[in-house]
A tleap script that builds the chain and sets N, CA, C and O, in Angstrom:
source leaprc.protein.ff14SB
mol = sequence {
  NMET LEU ILE THR MET ASP LEU ASP THR MET
  ASP GLU MET SER SER GLN VAL PHE ALA VAL
  ALA ARG THR HIE ASP LEU VAL CYS TYR ASP
  PRO GLN ARG ASP LEU VAL HIE ASN THR ILE
  PRO ARG GLY ALA TYR GLU GLY MET GLN LEU
  HIE THR GLY ASP GLY MET ILE VAL THR ASP
  PRO ASP LEU GLY LEU VAL HIE ASP VAL LEU
  ALA THR LEU SER PRO GLN ASN PRO PHE ALA
  ALA LEU VAL THR PHE GLY HIE HIE PHE MET
  GLN VAL SER PRO GLU ALA GLY GLY TYR GLU
  LEU GLU TYR LYS GLU SER GLY VAL LEU HIE
  ARG THR LEU VAL PRO GLY LEU ASP GLU ILE
  GLN ARG SER PHE ASP GLU TYR ALA ARG ASP
  ASP ARG ALA PHE LEU THR ARG LEU ALA TRP
  SER CSER
}
set mol.1.N position { -24.840 3.791 -2.876 }
set mol.1.CA position { -24.530 4.989 -3.467 }
set mol.1.C position { -23.586 4.644 -4.653 }
set mol.1.O position { -22.766 3.737 -4.516 }
set mol.2.N position { -23.685 5.361 -5.840 }
set mol.2.CA position { -22.767 5.025 -6.995 }
set mol.2.C position { -22.415 6.755 -7.312 }
set mol.2.O position { -23.176 7.721 -7.356 }
set mol.3.N position { -21.057 6.654 -7.486 }
set mol.3.CA position { -20.315 7.911 -7.593 }
set mol.3.C position { -19.515 7.842 -8.963 }
set mol.3.O position { -18.454 7.223 -9.042 }
set mol.4.N position { -20.012 8.429 -9.904 }
set mol.4.CA position { -19.105 8.516 -11.208 }
set mol.4.C position { -18.159 9.690 -11.204 }
set mol.4.O position { -18.356 10.787 -10.682 }
set mol.5.N position { -17.081 9.274 -11.883 }
set mol.5.CA position { -15.984 10.381 -11.753 }
set mol.5.C position { -15.315 10.426 -13.204 }
set mol.5.O position { -15.185 9.389 -13.854 }
set mol.6.N position { -14.921 11.588 -13.654 }
set mol.6.CA position { -14.046 11.804 -14.690 }
set mol.6.C position { -12.607 11.362 -14.478 }
set mol.6.O position { -11.846 11.675 -13.562 }
set mol.7.N position { -12.377 10.490 -15.622 }
set mol.7.CA position { -10.902 10.009 -15.520 }
set mol.7.C position { -9.535 10.849 -14.996 }
set mol.7.O position { -8.570 10.474 -14.329 }
set mol.8.N position { -9.868 12.101 -15.571 }
set mol.8.CA position { -8.746 13.001 -15.320 }
set mol.8.C position { -8.693 13.349 -13.803 }
set mol.8.O position { -7.620 13.627 -13.267 }
set mol.9.N position { -10.057 13.326 -13.012 }
set mol.9.CA position { -9.758 13.574 -11.589 }
set mol.9.C position { -10.155 12.492 -10.750 }
set mol.9.O position { -10.492 12.688 -9.582 }
set mol.10.N position { -10.136 11.313 -11.298 }
set mol.10.CA position { -10.670 10.057 -10.513 }
set mol.10.C position { -9.796 9.832 -9.260 }
set mol.10.O position { -10.335 9.465 -8.216 }
set mol.11.N position { -8.262 10.071 -9.338 }
set mol.11.CA position { -7.448 9.656 -8.158 }
set mol.11.C position { -7.957 10.708 -6.885 }
set mol.11.O position { -8.304 10.328 -5.767 }
set mol.12.N position { -7.906 12.075 -7.348 }
set mol.12.CA position { -8.182 12.897 -6.310 }
set mol.12.C position { -9.583 13.011 -5.643 }
set mol.12.O position { -9.740 13.389 -4.482 }
set mol.13.N position { -10.714 12.602 -6.593 }
set mol.13.CA position { -11.963 12.500 -6.195 }
set mol.13.C position { -12.023 11.181 -5.339 }
set mol.13.O position { -12.603 11.199 -4.254 }
set mol.14.N position { -11.441 10.065 -5.806 }
set mol.14.CA position { -11.589 8.889 -4.875 }
set mol.14.C position { -11.112 9.121 -3.594 }
set mol.14.O position { -11.811 8.785 -2.638 }
set mol.15.N position { -9.970 9.672 -3.413 }
set mol.15.CA position { -9.316 9.911 -1.990 }
set mol.15.C position { -10.303 10.474 -1.155 }
set mol.15.O position { -10.524 10.058 -0.018 }
set mol.16.N position { -10.920 11.441 -1.706 }
set mol.16.CA position { -12.065 12.176 -1.030 }
set mol.16.C position { -13.231 11.084 -0.718 }
set mol.16.O position { -13.725 10.949 0.401 }
set mol.17.N position { -13.552 10.425 -1.710 }
set mol.17.CA position { -14.853 9.501 -1.343 }
set mol.17.C position { -14.323 8.588 -0.305 }
set mol.17.O position { -15.118 8.296 0.588 }
set mol.18.N position { -12.993 8.020 -0.243 }
set mol.18.CA position { -12.802 7.042 0.549 }
set mol.18.C position { -12.799 7.601 1.870 }
set mol.18.O position { -13.160 6.906 2.819 }
set mol.19.N position { -12.351 9.037 2.057 }
set mol.19.CA position { -12.270 9.490 3.413 }
set mol.19.C position { -13.736 9.816 3.946 }
set mol.19.O position { -13.926 9.831 5.162 }
set mol.20.N position { -14.727 10.065 3.097 }
set mol.20.CA position { -15.878 10.331 3.644 }
set mol.20.C position { -16.512 8.951 3.821 }
set mol.20.O position { -17.255 8.834 4.795 }
set mol.21.N position { -16.357 8.030 3.136 }
set mol.21.CA position { -16.978 6.822 3.520 }
set mol.21.C position { -16.302 6.105 4.875 }
set mol.21.O position { -16.830 5.300 5.642 }
set mol.22.N position { -15.295 6.530 4.899 }
set mol.22.CA position { -14.441 6.066 6.386 }
set mol.22.C position { -15.212 6.630 7.492 }
set mol.22.O position { -15.628 5.952 8.432 }
set mol.23.N position { -15.404 7.956 7.349 }
set mol.23.CA position { -15.970 8.736 8.632 }
set mol.23.C position { -17.434 8.215 8.948 }
set mol.23.O position { -17.960 8.312 10.057 }
set mol.24.N position { -18.068 7.606 7.738 }
set mol.24.CA position { -19.390 7.005 7.982 }
set mol.24.C position { -19.407 5.543 8.119 }
set mol.24.O position { -20.449 4.887 8.089 }
set mol.25.N position { -18.221 5.040 8.271 }
set mol.25.CA position { -18.200 3.567 8.558 }
set mol.25.C position { -18.722 2.681 7.231 }
set mol.25.O position { -19.367 1.643 7.380 }
set mol.26.N position { -18.388 3.181 6.005 }
set mol.26.CA position { -19.087 2.778 4.784 }
set mol.26.C position { -17.886 1.823 4.136 }
set mol.26.O position { -16.702 2.153 4.197 }
set mol.27.N position { -18.299 0.736 3.579 }
set mol.27.CA position { -17.058 0.102 2.527 }
set mol.27.C position { -17.407 0.926 1.158 }
set mol.27.O position { -18.437 1.555 0.915 }
set mol.28.N position { -16.298 0.751 0.364 }
set mol.28.CA position { -16.227 1.259 -0.821 }
set mol.28.C position { -15.698 0.283 -1.735 }
set mol.28.O position { -14.702 -0.371 -1.426 }
set mol.29.N position { -16.356 0.117 -2.965 }
set mol.29.CA position { -15.926 -0.690 -4.031 }
set mol.29.C position { -15.351 0.295 -5.174 }
set mol.29.O position { -16.033 1.236 -5.582 }
set mol.30.N position { -14.125 0.037 -5.642 }
set mol.30.CA position { -13.353 0.852 -6.846 }
set mol.30.C position { -13.398 -0.073 -7.913 }
set mol.30.O position { -12.489 -0.894 -8.037 }
set mol.31.N position { -14.574 -0.024 -8.882 }
set mol.31.CA position { -14.652 -0.802 -10.024 }
set mol.31.C position { -13.599 -0.767 -10.968 }
set mol.31.O position { -13.334 -1.711 -11.712 }
set mol.32.N position { -12.931 0.427 -10.944 }
set mol.32.CA position { -11.865 0.880 -11.882 }
set mol.32.C position { -10.534 -0.215 -11.694 }
set mol.32.O position { -9.892 -0.753 -12.596 }
set mol.33.N position { -10.384 -0.328 -10.448 }
set mol.33.CA position { -9.119 -1.055 -9.883 }
set mol.33.C position { -9.702 -2.494 -9.210 }
set mol.33.O position { -8.914 -3.256 -8.649 }
set mol.34.N position { -10.922 -2.758 -9.294 }
set mol.34.CA position { -11.536 -4.030 -8.639 }
set mol.34.C position { -10.929 -4.284 -7.259 }
set mol.34.O position { -10.593 -5.383 -6.819 }
set mol.35.N position { -10.832 -3.020 -6.601 }
set mol.35.CA position { -10.581 -3.141 -5.237 }
set mol.35.C position { -11.533 -2.866 -4.192 }
set mol.35.O position { -12.427 -2.096 -4.545 }
set mol.36.N position { -11.596 -3.309 -2.922 }
set mol.36.CA position { -12.627 -3.046 -1.806 }
set mol.36.C position { -11.829 -2.314 -0.789 }
set mol.36.O position { -10.733 -2.692 -0.376 }
set mol.37.N position { -12.487 -1.183 -0.395 }
set mol.37.CA position { -11.959 -0.497 0.730 }
set mol.37.C position { -12.741 -0.728 1.854 }
set mol.37.O position { -13.917 -0.368 1.802 }
set mol.38.N position { -12.257 -1.337 3.011 }
set mol.38.CA position { -13.067 -1.679 4.097 }
set mol.38.C position { -12.522 -0.454 5.318 }
set mol.38.O position { -11.604 0.351 5.165 }
set mol.39.N position { -13.283 -0.599 6.360 }
set mol.39.CA position { -12.881 0.421 7.471 }
set mol.39.C position { -11.934 -0.254 8.272 }
set mol.39.O position { -11.105 0.446 8.854 }
set mol.40.N position { -11.901 -1.348 8.400 }
set mol.40.CA position { -10.898 -2.173 9.231 }
set mol.40.C position { -10.521 -3.397 8.734 }
set mol.40.O position { -11.165 -3.866 7.796 }
set mol.41.N position { -9.353 -4.149 9.315 }
set mol.41.CA position { -8.405 -3.484 10.204 }
set mol.41.C position { -7.480 -2.477 9.576 }
set mol.41.O position { -7.192 -2.508 8.379 }
set mol.42.N position { -7.068 -1.663 10.352 }
set mol.42.CA position { -6.080 -0.550 9.926 }
set mol.42.C position { -4.706 -0.831 10.527 }
set mol.42.O position { -4.617 -1.579 11.500 }
set mol.43.N position { -3.625 -0.253 9.979 }
set mol.43.CA position { -2.297 -0.541 10.619 }
set mol.43.C position { -2.210 0.358 11.828 }
set mol.43.O position { -3.121 1.060 12.266 }
set mol.44.N position { -0.940 0.234 12.322 }
set mol.44.CA position { -0.713 0.837 13.540 }
set mol.44.C position { -0.325 2.197 13.588 }
set mol.44.O position { -0.158 2.784 14.658 }
set mol.45.N position { -0.159 2.778 12.370 }
set mol.45.CA position { 0.326 4.149 12.135 }
set mol.45.C position { -0.797 5.224 11.897 }
set mol.45.O position { -1.219 5.162 10.742 }
set mol.46.N position { -1.315 6.057 12.556 }
set mol.46.CA position { -2.470 6.906 12.282 }
set mol.46.C position { -1.733 7.798 11.117 }
set mol.46.O position { -0.611 8.273 11.295 }
set mol.47.N position { -2.427 7.963 9.995 }
set mol.47.CA position { -2.085 8.777 8.887 }
set mol.47.C position { -1.079 8.348 8.037 }
set mol.47.O position { -0.436 9.144 7.352 }
set mol.48.N position { -0.862 6.961 8.027 }
set mol.48.CA position { -0.094 6.168 7.121 }
set mol.48.C position { -0.921 6.261 5.772 }
set mol.48.O position { -2.149 6.319 5.700 }
set mol.49.N position { -0.010 6.264 4.701 }
set mol.49.CA position { -0.714 6.473 3.271 }
set mol.49.C position { -0.173 5.249 2.599 }
set mol.49.O position { 0.921 4.730 2.824 }
set mol.50.N position { -1.175 4.818 1.659 }
set mol.50.CA position { -0.757 3.859 0.736 }
set mol.50.C position { -0.922 4.530 -0.573 }
set mol.50.O position { -2.003 5.043 -0.860 }
set mol.51.N position { 0.185 4.560 -1.463 }
set mol.51.CA position { 0.562 5.163 -2.796 }
set mol.51.C position { 0.758 3.828 -3.865 }
set mol.51.O position { 1.333 2.768 -3.617 }
set mol.52.N position { 0.180 4.187 -4.952 }
set mol.52.CA position { 0.319 3.184 -6.008 }
set mol.52.C position { 0.851 3.869 -7.315 }
set mol.52.O position { 0.676 5.074 -7.494 }
set mol.53.N position { 1.441 3.153 -8.137 }
set mol.53.CA position { 2.008 3.501 -9.281 }
set mol.53.C position { 0.964 4.027 -10.272 }
set mol.53.O position { 1.237 4.854 -11.143 }
set mol.54.N position { -0.213 3.509 -10.089 }
set mol.54.CA position { -1.383 3.722 -11.050 }
set mol.54.C position { -2.227 5.290 -10.578 }
set mol.54.O position { -3.124 5.866 -11.193 }
set mol.55.N position { -1.608 5.652 -9.376 }
set mol.55.CA position { -2.089 7.189 -8.746 }
set mol.55.C position { -3.142 7.050 -7.682 }
set mol.55.O position { -3.853 7.998 -7.349 }
set mol.56.N position { -3.235 5.749 -7.110 }
set mol.56.CA position { -4.119 5.765 -5.977 }
set mol.56.C position { -3.385 6.161 -4.524 }
set mol.56.O position { -2.279 5.712 -4.224 }
set mol.57.N position { -4.021 6.910 -3.811 }
set mol.57.CA position { -3.335 7.583 -2.731 }
set mol.57.C position { -4.681 6.970 -1.431 }
set mol.57.O position { -5.881 7.112 -1.668 }
set mol.58.N position { -4.326 6.524 -0.543 }
set mol.58.CA position { -5.447 6.218 0.448 }
set mol.58.C position { -4.787 6.533 1.666 }
set mol.58.O position { -3.632 6.124 1.782 }
set mol.59.N position { -5.348 7.250 2.696 }
set mol.59.CA position { -4.783 7.665 4.299 }
set mol.59.C position { -5.420 6.521 4.898 }
set mol.59.O position { -6.545 6.101 4.628 }
set mol.60.N position { -4.511 6.001 5.827 }
set mol.60.CA position { -5.081 4.837 6.817 }
set mol.60.C position { -5.889 3.920 6.167 }
set mol.60.O position { -7.098 3.779 6.351 }
set mol.61.N position { -4.959 3.102 5.155 }
set mol.61.CA position { -5.672 2.044 4.312 }
set mol.61.C position { -6.088 0.809 5.167 }
set mol.61.O position { -5.338 0.545 6.107 }
set mol.62.N position { -7.170 0.021 4.975 }
set mol.62.CA position { -7.352 -1.083 5.679 }
set mol.62.C position { -6.211 -2.140 5.123 }
set mol.62.O position { -5.670 -2.079 4.019 }
set mol.63.N position { -5.981 -3.096 6.124 }
set mol.63.CA position { -4.969 -4.076 5.643 }
set mol.63.C position { -5.272 -5.067 4.499 }
set mol.63.O position { -4.387 -5.527 3.777 }
set mol.64.N position { -6.543 -5.356 4.387 }
set mol.64.CA position { -7.001 -6.226 3.278 }
set mol.64.C position { -6.750 -5.374 1.946 }
set mol.64.O position { -6.347 -5.967 0.945 }
set mol.65.N position { -6.954 -4.162 1.917 }
set mol.65.CA position { -6.782 -3.494 0.725 }
set mol.65.C position { -5.284 -3.426 0.317 }
set mol.65.O position { -4.981 -3.560 -0.869 }
set mol.66.N position { -4.306 -3.213 1.308 }
set mol.66.CA position { -2.978 -3.137 0.997 }
set mol.66.C position { -2.596 -4.567 0.410 }
set mol.66.O position { -1.916 -4.627 -0.614 }
set mol.67.N position { -3.058 -5.782 1.094 }
set mol.67.CA position { -2.983 -6.885 0.632 }
set mol.67.C position { -3.125 -7.201 -0.977 }
set mol.67.O position { -2.335 -7.755 -1.741 }
set mol.68.N position { -4.359 -6.670 -1.189 }
set mol.68.CA position { -4.972 -6.703 -2.651 }
set mol.68.C position { -4.231 -5.869 -3.581 }
set mol.68.O position { -3.982 -6.225 -4.733 }
set mol.69.N position { -3.837 -4.624 -3.018 }
set mol.69.CA position { -3.097 -3.682 -3.954 }
set mol.69.C position { -1.819 -4.312 -4.253 }
set mol.69.O position { -1.375 -4.142 -5.389 }
set mol.70.N position { -1.189 -4.974 -3.467 }
set mol.70.CA position { 0.135 -5.668 -3.841 }
set mol.70.C position { 0.012 -6.841 -4.921 }
set mol.70.O position { 0.965 -7.315 -5.541 }
set mol.71.N position { -1.131 -7.172 -5.021 }
set mol.71.CA position { -1.515 -8.288 -6.062 }
set mol.71.C position { -1.750 -7.670 -7.551 }
set mol.71.O position { -1.804 -8.345 -8.579 }
set mol.72.N position { -1.877 -6.271 -7.469 }
set mol.72.CA position { -1.905 -5.676 -8.699 }
set mol.72.C position { -0.929 -5.083 -9.255 }
set mol.72.O position { -1.189 -4.388 -10.237 }
set mol.73.N position { 0.340 -5.177 -8.831 }
set mol.73.CA position { 1.608 -4.686 -9.413 }
set mol.73.C position { 1.805 -5.450 -10.696 }
set mol.73.O position { 1.692 -6.663 -10.869 }
set mol.74.N position { 2.133 -4.478 -11.593 }
set mol.74.CA position { 2.216 -4.698 -13.076 }
set mol.74.C position { 2.872 -3.427 -13.766 }
set mol.74.O position { 3.174 -2.421 -13.124 }
set mol.75.N position { 3.073 -3.569 -15.192 }
set mol.75.CA position { 3.732 -2.495 -15.668 }
set mol.75.C position { 2.548 -1.147 -15.715 }
set mol.75.O position { 2.927 -0.008 -15.986 }
set mol.76.N position { 1.331 -1.413 -15.462 }
set mol.76.CA position { 0.370 -0.318 -15.418 }
set mol.76.C position { 0.362 0.166 -13.936 }
set mol.76.O position { -0.175 1.254 -13.728 }
set mol.77.N position { 0.904 -0.527 -12.864 }
set mol.77.CA position { 0.822 -0.232 -11.620 }
set mol.77.C position { 2.258 -0.632 -11.110 }
set mol.77.O position { 2.397 -1.582 -10.340 }
set mol.78.N position { 3.292 0.096 -11.547 }
set mol.78.CA position { 4.757 -0.454 -11.176 }
set mol.78.C position { 5.270 -0.370 -9.935 }
set mol.78.O position { 6.449 -0.682 -9.769 }
set mol.79.N position { 4.381 0.119 -8.718 }
set mol.79.CA position { 5.007 0.207 -7.392 }
set mol.79.C position { 3.836 0.226 -6.273 }
set mol.79.O position { 2.683 0.470 -6.628 }
set mol.80.N position { 4.069 0.031 -5.258 }
set mol.80.CA position { 3.178 0.281 -4.007 }
set mol.80.C position { 4.102 0.707 -2.769 }
set mol.80.O position { 5.221 0.253 -2.534 }
set mol.81.N position { 3.531 1.500 -2.155 }
set mol.81.CA position { 4.277 2.028 -0.636 }
set mol.81.C position { 3.386 2.313 0.229 }
set mol.81.O position { 2.267 2.776 0.009 }
set mol.82.N position { 3.962 1.988 1.439 }
set mol.82.CA position { 3.270 2.447 2.487 }
set mol.82.C position { 4.187 3.488 3.124 }
set mol.82.O position { 5.391 3.247 3.221 }
set mol.83.N position { 3.656 4.656 3.569 }
set mol.83.CA position { 4.572 5.866 3.860 }
set mol.83.C position { 4.017 6.183 5.350 }
set mol.83.O position { 2.806 6.083 5.546 }
set mol.84.N position { 4.702 6.484 6.182 }
set mol.84.CA position { 4.449 7.213 7.454 }
set mol.84.C position { 5.402 8.349 7.480 }
set mol.84.O position { 6.497 8.319 8.041 }
set mol.85.N position { 4.926 9.307 6.860 }
set mol.85.CA position { 5.663 10.646 6.444 }
set mol.85.C position { 6.453 11.079 7.895 }
set mol.85.O position { 5.944 11.200 9.009 }
set mol.86.N position { 7.953 11.280 7.468 }
set mol.86.CA position { 8.631 11.882 8.643 }
set mol.86.C position { 9.249 10.953 9.452 }
set mol.86.O position { 9.989 11.325 10.363 }
set mol.87.N position { 8.992 9.563 9.185 }
set mol.87.CA position { 9.365 8.346 9.989 }
set mol.87.C position { 10.024 7.309 9.156 }
set mol.87.O position { 11.199 7.018 9.379 }
set mol.88.N position { 9.351 6.732 8.215 }
set mol.88.CA position { 9.823 5.597 7.620 }
set mol.88.C position { 8.729 5.134 6.457 }
set mol.88.O position { 7.574 5.559 6.434 }
set mol.89.N position { 9.290 4.173 5.472 }
set mol.89.CA position { 8.214 3.922 4.653 }
set mol.89.C position { 8.771 2.298 4.015 }
set mol.89.O position { 9.911 1.860 4.170 }
set mol.90.N position { 7.822 1.704 3.401 }
set mol.90.CA position { 8.145 0.552 2.646 }
set mol.90.C position { 7.695 0.474 1.205 }
set mol.90.O position { 6.520 0.770 0.987 }
set mol.91.N position { 8.368 0.160 0.314 }
set mol.91.CA position { 7.816 0.236 -1.047 }
set mol.91.C position { 8.519 -1.019 -1.934 }
set mol.91.O position { 9.669 -1.410 -1.734 }
set mol.92.N position { 7.635 -1.555 -2.918 }
set mol.92.CA position { 7.980 -2.499 -3.611 }
set mol.92.C position { 7.853 -2.128 -5.166 }
set mol.92.O position { 7.074 -1.253 -5.545 }
set mol.93.N position { 8.665 -2.847 -6.030 }
set mol.93.CA position { 8.288 -2.856 -7.469 }
set mol.93.C position { 8.542 -4.207 -8.038 }
set mol.93.O position { 9.514 -4.835 -7.619 }
set mol.94.N position { 7.856 -4.662 -8.849 }
set mol.94.CA position { 8.313 -5.977 -9.604 }
set mol.94.C position { 9.506 -5.548 -10.401 }
set mol.94.O position { 9.758 -4.427 -10.842 }
set mol.95.N position { 10.317 -6.864 -10.516 }
set mol.95.CA position { 11.575 -6.860 -11.133 }
set mol.95.C position { 11.722 -8.206 -11.740 }
set mol.95.O position { 11.057 -9.193 -11.426 }
set mol.96.N position { 12.665 -8.152 -12.645 }
set mol.96.CA position { 13.049 -9.654 -13.296 }
set mol.96.C position { 13.172 -10.631 -12.122 }
set mol.96.O position { 13.976 -10.328 -11.240 }
set mol.97.N position { 12.536 -11.664 -12.015 }
set mol.97.CA position { 12.898 -12.586 -10.874 }
set mol.97.C position { 12.100 -12.480 -9.569 }
set mol.97.O position { 12.235 -13.276 -8.639 }
set mol.98.N position { 11.357 -11.559 -9.571 }
set mol.98.CA position { 10.699 -11.203 -8.287 }
set mol.98.C position { 10.366 -9.654 -8.020 }
set mol.98.O position { 9.948 -8.890 -8.890 }
set mol.99.N position { 10.608 -9.321 -6.730 }
set mol.99.CA position { 10.265 -7.890 -6.453 }
set mol.99.C position { 11.491 -7.272 -5.744 }
set mol.99.O position { 12.205 -7.957 -5.012 }
set mol.100.N position { 11.707 -6.039 -5.964 }
set mol.100.CA position { 12.491 -5.266 -5.268 }
set mol.100.C position { 11.858 -4.481 -3.931 }
set mol.100.O position { 11.006 -3.597 -4.019 }
set mol.101.N position { 12.329 -4.879 -2.903 }
set mol.101.CA position { 11.578 -4.412 -1.755 }
set mol.101.C position { 12.562 -3.445 -1.048 }
set mol.101.O position { 13.743 -3.747 -0.873 }
set mol.102.N position { 11.975 -2.169 -0.616 }
set mol.102.CA position { 12.862 -1.209 0.173 }
set mol.102.C position { 12.111 -0.658 1.224 }
set mol.102.O position { 10.905 -0.413 1.191 }
set mol.103.N position { 12.960 -0.460 2.248 }
set mol.103.CA position { 12.364 -0.036 3.663 }
set mol.103.C position { 13.350 0.850 4.190 }
set mol.103.O position { 14.505 0.501 4.431 }
set mol.104.N position { 12.814 2.197 4.401 }
set mol.104.CA position { 13.781 3.150 5.016 }
set mol.104.C position { 13.274 3.607 6.421 }
set mol.104.O position { 12.095 3.786 6.725 }
set mol.105.N position { 14.301 3.757 7.181 }
set mol.105.CA position { 13.958 4.460 8.697 }
set mol.105.C position { 15.179 4.756 9.348 }
set mol.105.O position { 16.208 4.080 9.342 }
set mol.106.N position { 14.939 5.940 9.966 }
set mol.106.CA position { 16.355 6.565 10.473 }
set mol.106.C position { 17.318 7.022 9.381 }
set mol.106.O position { 18.531 7.083 9.584 }
set mol.107.N position { 16.776 7.328 8.272 }
set mol.107.CA position { 17.692 7.918 6.977 }
set mol.107.C position { 18.536 6.708 6.482 }
set mol.107.O position { 19.511 6.925 5.763 }
set mol.108.N position { 18.156 5.293 6.885 }
set mol.108.CA position { 19.032 4.254 6.107 }
set mol.108.C position { 17.915 3.632 5.297 }
set mol.108.O position { 16.813 3.354 5.770 }
set mol.109.N position { 18.315 3.415 3.921 }
set mol.109.CA position { 17.603 2.669 3.059 }
set mol.109.C position { 18.074 1.258 2.796 }
set mol.109.O position { 19.219 0.980 2.439 }
set mol.110.N position { 17.055 0.345 3.009 }
set mol.110.CA position { 17.537 -1.046 2.928 }
set mol.110.C position { 16.858 -1.683 1.662 }
set mol.110.O position { 15.725 -1.393 1.278 }
set mol.111.N position { 17.616 -2.502 1.123 }
set mol.111.CA position { 17.181 -3.172 -0.221 }
set mol.111.C position { 17.112 -4.829 -0.246 }
set mol.111.O position { 18.040 -5.503 0.201 }
set mol.112.N position { 16.184 -5.281 -0.686 }
set mol.112.CA position { 16.140 -6.655 -0.963 }
set mol.112.C position { 15.505 -7.248 -2.054 }
set mol.112.O position { 14.496 -6.652 -2.430 }
set mol.113.N position { 15.835 -8.324 -2.710 }
set mol.113.CA position { 15.033 -8.824 -3.791 }
set mol.113.C position { 14.308 -10.196 -3.317 }
set mol.113.O position { 14.945 -11.140 -2.851 }
set mol.114.N position { 12.965 -10.196 -3.481 }
set mol.114.CA position { 12.094 -11.224 -2.946 }
set mol.114.C position { 11.412 -11.999 -4.243 }
set mol.114.O position { 10.892 -11.488 -5.235 }
set mol.115.N position { 11.537 -13.018 -4.003 }
set mol.115.CA position { 11.085 -14.057 -5.318 }
set mol.115.C position { 9.544 -14.036 -5.330 }
set mol.115.O position { 8.987 -14.049 -6.428 }
set mol.116.N position { 8.810 -14.005 -4.202 }
set mol.116.CA position { 7.468 -14.252 -4.227 }
set mol.116.C position { 6.636 -13.201 -3.698 }
set mol.116.O position { 7.010 -12.418 -2.824 }
set mol.117.N position { 5.264 -13.198 -4.357 }
set mol.117.CA position { 4.479 -12.287 -3.932 }
set mol.117.C position { 3.907 -12.294 -2.353 }
set mol.117.O position { 3.648 -11.276 -1.711 }
set mol.118.N position { 3.758 -13.783 -1.840 }
set mol.118.CA position { 3.366 -14.059 -0.636 }
set mol.118.C position { 4.190 -13.160 0.513 }
set mol.118.O position { 3.662 -12.498 1.406 }
set mol.119.N position { 5.701 -13.320 0.241 }
set mol.119.CA position { 6.410 -12.724 1.121 }
set mol.119.C position { 6.368 -11.151 1.233 }
set mol.119.O position { 6.598 -10.525 2.268 }
set mol.120.N position { 6.024 -10.584 -0.046 }
set mol.120.CA position { 5.939 -9.064 0.043 }
set mol.120.C position { 4.777 -8.995 0.752 }
set mol.120.O position { 4.898 -8.330 1.781 }
set mol.121.N position { 3.521 -9.522 0.529 }
set mol.121.CA position { 2.390 -9.235 1.410 }
set mol.121.C position { 2.428 -9.507 2.815 }
set mol.121.O position { 1.798 -8.830 3.628 }
set mol.122.N position { 3.305 -10.687 3.186 }
set mol.122.CA position { 3.507 -10.756 4.682 }
set mol.122.C position { 4.301 -9.390 5.153 }
set mol.122.O position { 3.873 -8.677 6.061 }
set mol.123.N position { 5.429 -9.135 4.470 }
set mol.123.CA position { 6.148 -8.133 4.947 }
set mol.123.C position { 5.506 -6.776 4.944 }
set mol.123.O position { 5.720 -6.033 5.902 }
set mol.124.N position { 4.825 -6.432 4.068 }
set mol.124.CA position { 3.794 -5.093 4.093 }
set mol.124.C position { 2.877 -5.286 5.418 }
set mol.124.O position { 2.786 -4.348 6.210 }
set mol.125.N position { 2.205 -6.495 5.649 }
set mol.125.CA position { 1.495 -6.690 6.688 }
set mol.125.C position { 2.112 -6.341 8.167 }
set mol.125.O position { 1.633 -5.647 9.063 }
set mol.126.N position { 3.352 -7.072 8.105 }
set mol.126.CA position { 4.090 -6.693 9.391 }
set mol.126.C position { 4.623 -5.214 9.510 }
set mol.126.O position { 4.719 -4.685 10.617 }
set mol.127.N position { 4.929 -4.629 8.478 }
set mol.127.CA position { 5.352 -3.309 8.474 }
set mol.127.C position { 4.176 -2.491 9.118 }
set mol.127.O position { 4.358 -1.734 10.071 }
set mol.128.N position { 3.017 -2.690 8.553 }
set mol.128.CA position { 1.798 -1.755 8.783 }
set mol.128.C position { 1.355 -1.963 10.202 }
set mol.128.O position { 0.699 -1.049 10.701 }
set mol.129.N position { 1.633 -3.106 10.985 }
set mol.129.CA position { 1.276 -3.606 12.140 }
set mol.129.C position { 2.331 -3.242 13.117 }
set mol.129.O position { 2.096 -3.609 14.268 }
set mol.130.N position { 3.352 -2.654 12.933 }
set mol.130.CA position { 4.550 -2.069 13.604 }
set mol.130.C position { 5.192 -3.382 14.229 }
set mol.130.O position { 5.581 -3.499 15.391 }
set mol.131.N position { 5.226 -4.359 13.216 }
set mol.131.CA position { 6.205 -5.682 13.476 }
set mol.131.C position { 7.422 -5.683 12.632 }
set mol.131.O position { 7.296 -5.703 11.408 }
set mol.132.N position { 8.503 -5.665 13.147 }
set mol.132.CA position { 9.740 -5.676 12.403 }
set mol.132.C position { 10.394 -7.166 12.017 }
set mol.132.O position { 11.586 -7.361 11.778 }
set mol.133.N position { 9.512 -8.003 12.014 }
set mol.133.CA position { 10.158 -9.387 11.677 }
set mol.133.C position { 10.725 -9.532 10.436 }
set mol.133.O position { 11.649 -10.311 10.206 }
set mol.134.N position { 10.153 -8.734 9.539 }
set mol.134.CA position { 10.858 -8.857 8.080 }
set mol.134.C position { 12.336 -8.390 8.044 }
set mol.134.O position { 13.101 -8.865 7.205 }
set mol.135.N position { 12.787 -7.369 9.039 }
set mol.135.CA position { 14.018 -7.171 9.113 }
set mol.135.C position { 15.055 -8.282 9.367 }
set mol.135.O position { 16.205 -8.228 8.933 }
set mol.136.N position { 14.570 -9.269 10.087 }
set mol.136.CA position { 15.661 -10.250 10.438 }
set mol.136.C position { 15.315 -11.591 9.563 }
set mol.136.O position { 16.097 -12.528 9.405 }
set mol.137.N position { 14.053 -11.504 9.051 }
set mol.137.CA position { 13.828 -12.651 8.096 }
set mol.137.C position { 14.649 -12.655 6.477 }
set mol.137.O position { 15.230 -13.605 5.951 }
set mol.138.N position { 14.491 -11.491 6.030 }
set mol.138.CA position { 14.970 -11.245 4.841 }
set mol.138.C position { 16.449 -10.748 4.828 }
set mol.138.O position { 16.866 -10.175 5.835 }
set mol.139.N position { 17.227 -10.920 3.809 }
set mol.139.CA position { 18.516 -10.668 3.678 }
set mol.139.C position { 18.715 -9.109 2.879 }
set mol.139.O position { 18.544 -8.990 1.665 }
set mol.140.N position { 19.077 -8.035 3.722 }
set mol.140.CA position { 19.164 -6.756 3.385 }
set mol.140.C position { 20.398 -6.064 2.886 }
set mol.140.O position { 21.402 -6.328 3.546 }
set mol.141.N position { 20.554 -5.289 1.936 }
set mol.141.CA position { 21.718 -4.551 1.609 }
set mol.141.C position { 21.373 -3.094 2.097 }
set mol.141.O position { 20.188 -2.820 2.284 }
set mol.142.N position { 22.319 -2.173 2.306 }
set mol.142.CA position { 22.065 -0.896 2.615 }
set mol.142.C position { 22.909 0.130 1.460 }
set mol.142.O position { 22.823 1.356 1.545 }
savepdb mol mol.pdb
quit
């Protein structure tokens, strides 16, 4: 099935399309962003949302999508975040010399500068799977 959308309502409509596709176990391809939305594997937190600086919001994103979205960080897509509302979040923005990674839990915001995308993707994957190995592996400031 092909769904065409108006650019002004694309983000809102695509969120609805992704939700309907997931309920029917369908894979979606977003040609505007060149991203595939699979049904699995998903993270450990039900209701977790993926937000991007270019306006995409996906509830319960598959981990492959999260990995691929991180590779699209640019001036047109200046951040990506995984948010478990009311609990914690992880966010990244490209910076000179790497990426600024932020993690917030229990009201405490931690920040670090990470030189490479591979480490960002690894940390986001760990966070989504409820693995906090990134907290001891990276040097954080609060």
